[in-house]
Residue, then its C-alpha position, 0 to 999 in steps of 0.5 A: m748518810q752524807d750530804i745531809t739536809y734538814n727540812n720539815a722535820k725530815f733529813k735527806g741525804i745520800v747513803g754513804n756506805k754499804p748497809l750492814y743489813d738488807i734494808n732496801v737501800k744501797y750505797g749512793d741512794t738518796i733517802e729521806i728519814d723522818e726525825s722521829n725515826i732517828s735512833d743514833w747520830m754522830y758529828f765531829d767537834d774538833k775531831i772528836a766523835k759526838g753521839a755515835y752511841t751504837i759505835k761506842v757500844l760495839r767498840n766497848q765490846m772489843s778487846a783492847e787490841e781490837q779497839k786500837q785497830f778500830d781506832i786506827q782504821s776508823g780514824l775516830l776519836f772519842d771523848 
């Protein structure tokens, strides 16, 4: 999600990429999610990705070369 707001224990924002699975939302949709349904999150602290637990698990399954390519393409830095 992008352009996220938070009010009454709900996050509201715009779907900022094409969902990997068919989940009845599409790129550009405005959606609202109850905070109890949040299982992963990510924010940046001085260009370092914080949270991003799912991405870290997937990245750790990559070879060193794949990780290098992922880092270049995504622009993400991890602590």
